[in-house]
N, C-alpha and C positions, 0 to 999 in steps of 0.2 A: 339456798345453794352456796357452797363455799366459794369465797371470792379470792382470786389470786392477784397479787400486786407485784409489779415489776417496774424498773426504771424504763427499760426498752423491751419491746416485743418485735421480733423479726418474723415476717410471714414468708415462708418458702424454704427450700432446701437445696437450691442450686448454687452456682458459683457466686452470685451477688449476695444471696442470703448468708452463705458461709462467711464471707469477708465482713459483712455487716455485723454479724453476731460476734466474730472475733474482735473487731475494732471496738464495738460498744463495751464488751466485757473487759478488754484490756484497759479501757479508759476508766474502769471502776464501776460501770453501770451494772446493776443487777439485771441480767438479760435472759429473756426466754425466746427460744427459736421453735416455731410451730411449723411442721411440714407434713405433707400428706403421707409420705412413706419413709420411715427412717432408713430402710435398706437402699433407698435411691438417693441419698444425700450425695451431692457433687457428682451426679450421674453425667457422663460424657455422652449426651444424646446424639451428637454428631461425631466428628472426627476425634478420636482420643489423642489429641495433640495440644500442646500449650505453647504459645509464642508465635513467632512469624513476623512479617513486616509490620512495624509499629506496635503490634500486639506484644512482641517481645520486650519492647521498651516499657509498656505498661506493667508487665510482670516484674521487671526489675524495679520499677517504682513501687509496686505493691510490696516487694520484699524490703526495700529501703524504709518503707512506712510500717514495717512489722507485720505485714499480711502473710497469709499461709500459702497462696498459690504456688509461688516459686519453690518453697521448701517441699511441698507435696510433690510437685513436678519432678524435682531433682531426685526424690526418693523413689519415684515410680518410673523413671525414664528407661526406655528400651532402645532409643536411638536419639542422638543429639546432633544438631547441625547449626553452624553459624551462617545464616543466609547473608548474601551480599558481601562475603568476606574479601572479594577481590576489589571492592569499591571502598569509598572513604568510610571512616569509623562512624560518621553520623548516621549512616543507614545500615550498619551491621545489625543483624536481627537474630537473636537466639531462638531456636525452635526445638522442642522436645516431643518426640512420639512417646506416649506414655502407656503403661500397662493399665488398661481401663479399670479393671477390678482393683488393682493395687492402689491406684489414685483414689478411687471412691472409698475404699476401706480405710486408707491412711487418713483421709480427711475426716471421716466419721469418728475414728479413734481420737484424732486431735481435738475435734469439737467436744467430745465427751470428757476430756481432761482439762479443759480451760476453766480456770477459776471464774466465778461470777456468772457462769453460763449454764442454763438448763435447756435440754433438747427434748422435745416431746412430739409424738406422732398425733396430729390433729388436723382436721380440715376446717379452715377459717371460712365463715360464711358472711359475716357482716361486721360493722364497726360500732363501737360505743362512742358517742359524740356528746359534747357539752360545751355550750358557749363558743361556737366556732372552733372547737378543738377536738381532735381525735384522742380519746382517753382510754382506748382499749379495743378488744375484739371479742367476737362471739364465735364458737365453733359449732359443728354440726350436731353436737350433743346438747347444745344450749348452754354450755359452760362459758362463763364470762372470765376474761383475763384483762385486768386493768393495768395501765401503764402511763407514764408521763410522755412517752414518745413511741411511735410505731413506724417500722420500716417495712414497706410493702415491696416484696421481691418475688413475685409469682411467676416470672418467666413467661413461657408460652402456654400456661395453663388456663388463662382467662378465656373462658368459652372456647377452648381449643377444639379443633376439628381436624382429623387425619384424613387425607385424601389418597386413595389408591385407585387411580383411574376414575371410573364412573361411580365407584363406591366410596362412601365416607363414613367415618365413625367418630363419636365424641372421644376426646382424649387430650391430655396435656402433653403427652408423647406416647409412643407405642408402649403399652403395658401399664399406663397410669391414667386415672380418670381426670377429666377437666375440672376446673374450678369455676363453675357456672354461677353459683349464687354470689360468690365474691365479686365477679364481674358486674352482675346486676346491682350489687350494693354500691360499687364505685360509680356506676352510671346514675342510679336513682337516689341513693342515700347521700353520696358526696357530690353528685352532679358535676363530675369532671368530664372534660371533653375527651372522647374516646374515638379510636379508629380501628382499622383492621389491617394486619400485616400477614405476611406468609414467608415461611422458610422451608427448607427441605433437606433430605439426607439421601445418600446413595445406598444401593444394596450392599449387604455383607455376604461374602462367599467363603467356602471352606478351602483352605490351602491345599489339602490332599487332592482336590479336584483340579488343580492348576498345573499347567506345564510352564515352569519358570525358565526353561532352558534358553528361550529366545529373548528374554527380557533383560533390560539394563539395570544393574544393581545400583542402589542409592546408599552408599556406605555412610556410617556414622563418623562425625568428626571427633577429635580427642582434645578439646580445649581444656585449659587449666581451670577456667571458671564456667559455671553453668548459670543458673538463675539466682541462687541465693548468695549474697555477699559473705555470709558467715556460716558455712556449712556445719561447723562444729557447735553452733549455738542455735540449732533449729528446733529443739524441743521434741523432735520425733526420732524414730529409729533411723540411723544413717544407712546409706547403701552398703551392703555387705560385699557385693561383688558386681562387676560390670555385667549387664544383661543386654548388650547391644544386639539388636535384631535388624536385619537388612530389609529395607523397603525396595520394591521393584517397580520398574516403569515399563509400560506398554503403550498402546495407542488404539484409538477407535479407527474404523475403516469407512469406506464409502457405503458398505453394506449397513453399518450401524446407523449412518445418517438416513439412509433410505427407509429403514425400519421405522425411524422416528417420524419421517415425513408421511409415511403411509398411515400412521396412527395418531396424528395430531388431533383428530376429532375425539379421541379418547383421553386427551390430556386436559385435566380440569382447568389449567391456566388458559387454555385456548377454546374451551367450550363454554366458558362463562360460569362454571360451578364455583370457582374461587373468586371472592371479592377482594381479598387482601392483596397488597402490593409486595412483590418479592424484591430482594436486594439485587442491585445492578452488578455488584462486584463479585457475587458468588451465584451466578445464574444456574438454573436447571439445565440439564443437557438439551432439553427441548428448545430452550432459549438460545443456546449456542448454535444449534442447527439452523434456527430461523434467522438469527441475527448475523451469523457468519457463514452464509451458504457456500462461500468459496473455499472454506477450510476443509480439506479432505480428511485431515486427521486431527484428533485432540488427544493430548497426553492423558493417560490414566495411571495413577500411582496406587500400587497395592501395598497398603500399610497394615502391619500386624496389629491386632487389637490387644495383644497381651502375651505374656509368657506361658500362661496355662490355658490357652484356647487356640484353636486352629482357624478362627475367623479372621478374615482380612477385610479391611475397609477399602472400597473402590473410590479413591479420591479423584473427582473430576467427572463423575457421571450421576450427579444428583438428579432424581426424576420422580414424577408422580404418575407415570404411565401405569397401566394395569399390570399385574404380575405376569401374565402370559406374554406381554410385550417386553417386559424386563428380561425375561429368559432369553428371548431372541436377541435383544440388544447385547447382553453380556456375552452370549456365545458367538457373537460376530467379531469379538475382539481377539487378536492373536494371543494364544496361550490360555484363553478362557473357553475354548471350544467345548469343553466338557465340564465347565464350572457348575457347581451345585450352590444355589443361593440359600444361605442360612436365614437371612432376614430381608424381606422386600423393602425397597425404598418407598418413601412416602413424602408428601408435602403436608405441612401443618399450618393451619390458619388460626389466628388468635387475636384477641383484643389487646390494644395498647393504649396508654394515656399520652396524649400529646405533651411533650416536655415543656411547652410554653406555660404549663401549669406550675412549673418549678422555678426556683431561683438557683443560683450557682452552688448553693450548699445542698441541692437536691431536696429542699424542703418545699412542700406544696404551699402555694401562696394563699389559697382560700382556707386552709385548715391548719391551725397551729398543731405542732407535734407530729405531723405526718410527713414521711419521707418516702421517696420512690427510688428503686435501683434496679438496673438490669434491663431485660428485654421489654418489660412493661413500659419503658421510656422510649421505645422505638429503636433500640440498638440491636446489633447482632454480635455474636462472639462471646466465648467464655471470658476472655480477658477484659473486654469492655464492661461486661457485667460485673466482674470481680472488682474492678477499679471503682465503679459506681457504688458497689456494696460497701467498700471500705469508707468511701466519702460519706455515704448516708449513715452508716453505723457510727462513725466518729461524731458527726453533727447531731445525730439523735441523742447520743450520750451527753454531749455538751448542752443540748437543750434541756435534757432531764436534770442536769446539774445547774441550770440557770445561767449558762454561759453563752456567749455569742457564737455563731457559726463560723466555720473556717472555710474560706474559699482558696482554691488552688489557682494561682495566676498562670495564664497561658504562656508567658515567657519563661516559666521555670519548670514546667512539667507537661507531659502528655495528658496527665489527669486534667490539668487546667484547660488544655486545648479541647478535650472532649466535652467537659462540663459546659464550657462557654459555647461551643458549637451547638450542643443539644438545646440549650435554652434560648439561643439567638437565631439559629438557622431554622428554616421551615422543613420539618421532617415529612418527606413524601415517600420515602422508602427506608428500609432498615439501615441505620447509620453504622458505618464501619470506619475505623480509624486507619489513617495512612500517614506516613512520615511527611507527605506533601501537604497535609493539613496544618503542619506546624511551621510558622513563619521563622522560628528561631531554632531550627533543628540542630544547628551546629553546637548550640549551648546545651540542649537537652538530649544528650546521647544516652544509650542504654548503659554505657560503661561508667557514667558518672552520676547515676541516679542517687547513690548514697551521699555523694558530696552535695547534691542539691536538696535532699529531703530528710536526711537523718536528723539534723538539728531540730527541724519542725516536728518530726516524729517523736523525738524524746520530750520536747516541751509539751506535747499533748498526751503523753503517757502511752504511746503506741509501741515503743520499744523499751526494753529493759535497760537498767544501768550497765549491766555487763556488756550488752551489745553496743551501747553508746560509747563506753570506754574503749572498746575495740576500734570503733569508728574514729574516735579522737586520736588514737595512736596512729592509725593509718593516715589520717589527715595531716598530723604533725610530721610524720616521716615524708610524706609527699611534699609538704611545704619546705622542709629542710633540704630535700634533694633538688627541688626547683631552685632554691637560693644558691646552693653549692654549684649547680650546673651553670647558672648565670655568672657566677663569680670565677669559675674555673677557666683561666686564660690558656689559650693554645697558640702555637706558632701561626703566623699569618693573620693575626688580629682576630682570630675566631675564639669562641668560647665553647665549652662542652654543650651549652644550650643550643647554639646555632648548628652544631654538628647533629645533635638529636633532631632538630627541626628539619634538617635536610634528609632525614630518614623517611620522610613522607608518612609518618604515623606508624612505621614498622619498629617494633621493640626488639632490636637485634643487638645483643651484647657484643657480637663479633665486630660490629662497626663502631663501637664506642672507643674513642682514642685514649681513654683513661680507664683505670681499674674502676669497676662499679662501686667498690668500697669508698673511693674518693668522693663519690656523690652521696655517701651514706646508704648505699643500696647493697643488700646481701643477695646475690643472684641464686644462692642455694636454698632460699626460703620462698614459700608461696607469696608472702606479703611483699618481699623484695621484688619479685618478678612483676607483681601487680602494680607496685609503685612505678617501675620502669615503663610498663605499658601505658599507664596514665600520663607519665611524663612525656613520652613520645607523642601521644595524641594531642596533649595540650600545646606542646611546642609547635606541632604541625598546624594547628588551627588558630594559633595566637592572633595573627593579623586579621583573619576572617571574623573571629569572635569580637575583636575590637570594633569592627564595622557593625556587627549585630548589636553591640552594646549601645551604639548611637540610636539605632532603630528602637531598641527597648526603652531608651530614655524618652523618646517621643511617645511611645505607647503608654508609658507610665504617667506622662503628663496628661494625656487624655483620660487615663484611668482615674486620675485625681479629681477630675470634674465629675463629681457624683450627682446623679439625678435623684431628687427627693422622691420618696414613695408617694404615689398619688399625683405626680406632676401632671398638670393640665395641658395636654398637647393641643387642645382646641384654641388656646389663647395665642399659640405661636403662628402668626401670620406668615405666609410664604411657603409653608409645608404642603407638598402635594398630598391629596387625599389618600393615595396608596401608602405613602410613607407614614402618614398620621395613623392609619389603621394598624400598620405593622408595629409601630412604636407603642401603641396602646396595648396590643396583644402580647408583645414580649415584655414590656415594662422594664427596659434596660436600667441597670443601676449606675451606669457611667457612660460618658461620651464614647469611650473606647468600645464598649459593648454595642452601643447604638450604631457606631460606624461599621460594625460587622453584620448588621441586619441587611439581608439581600434587598436591594432596591433603594436603600437610603443613601443619598448622594453626599459627597464631601461638602457641597455648598449648604446642604440642609444641616449637616453637623455644625458648620460654622454658624448657621442661623440659631441652632439650639444653644451653642456656646454663648451667643449674645444674650439670649433670653435667660439662661442660667445665671449670667453675670448680673442681669437686672434683678432677678430673684434674690441673689446673694446680697446685693446692695440694699434692696428693700428690707430684707431681714435684719441687716446690720443697723439700718436707720431706725427700725422699729425697736431693736434692742437698746440702742442709745437713748431713744426717747423714753423708754421704760426706766432706764437707769436715772435719767435726769428727773423724771417725775418722782421716783423713789427718794432721791436726795431732797 
């Protein structure tokens, strides 16, 4: 049989797989993407939206690193909002409601035109292994595909099961088969530790059957910037016109809650049919009723699925109750008394691999050349999956080229926060990113993702020279304007910089006491306005960031204390057994990472530091003795 040879193979077709394939191919790796159904690439199985709290930060970081998600989202947006806009810039969060079909088709077209990337429809069933390394995959036809590195991004398809009340069906999502053989290969062939998780989705209804008259509209914002930093350099068809579509808000009633209570025995989460654990931060409607019995109402958002469909997504009423109960629930909501359900809600239960099997490059510790990304790592969300995909694709390409992996530090990106959390914290439910998880969120805002990551992206081949030169021009203009603002003296001993700082992060040219051109800013250009916005934010946060810098310096000191691979924690006297077991399981690469393991105390970190210093001295003495013997 013909053998196929590649540098990198990506298994899957979801958001993690797409970014992994893009990243690997952009880095110059000859890449193959294998997915069950080419027509379902980048399918938005749940809400057709991109971004949100912390998730929007990830999308902007993906864009700064040359990824596709932000570009495709901007192309397919039907409503855009900047969440938390009344709060500080550190928690501003872009969110786009997308045309579901447009997003999917645009991503597929983009994939098909990426150099170094081949996309094929195929069901992967097992792995090719050799000397503790994964060197390829086998599909359901028995065809072998060989590679130097493999990225596994199978989403919710691993032994997936769909639950509609008391009935269940095998499936990776509604309309797609599960990937059962691959799941068994991970367990039996690779012998990785696996668990079971669960997520869900709400029903979709037809807009023609809805009475919108009593609902509150959720209008779109009109910001100058959306997700991509360089909309003219995105490599895909630009938006030809605004397609803003209004989302509407209604609420559940006491009758809705009563229907749920009367039918809890038919909910698979409550009758024992589902083994997997669901996410705490995106609960099913049954969970809301049980956990918050005093809440008489819950908000429901009707979000359009696209420009060329009448379907609406009912955000806020995810459920796995039977279809007949779903009808009663939906029709108990004001405005939905006559609603017609187009697609029933369901819960999906699937296998995942505990991320303790990974390092911070998302490489599997037990198998060289194997990387995992997305929901198979115990995460939830398109954005979390895409960020992992980019990380895994980049590092798989580097491995294939004989280069060391790249880690994202948690003090410089939400990428780093998530990767470090995944491999350090114990995953007992689907992981979701929040701004509160980032200790240094004043430094890693969504507005400065390019300033933090574009240099690294260019050095690793993730962005083009054209994009990089645009970034350098913007950075130079910002630095010039910052210098001029600090040098521009005003009456009363103030400078233009102190006046801008007093604007509290608001970029208002009207409040500027000097002409913008004095600061090198052209207010009539997109870039000039962007420079001024960044200037206002940096001036406002200057003192706070200076304090964060001190904390970052302490973190980097602990990060510099590297723990050797295979370090023997049994020799460290004074460690509690619980901490010893957790340290062995996680295998932290530094004292900083060890300090973030749940249950490991500061005193135990100090103890580890003492032992690491002993190991360092012993190694130095051994090396010195060897040199003397050689002389």
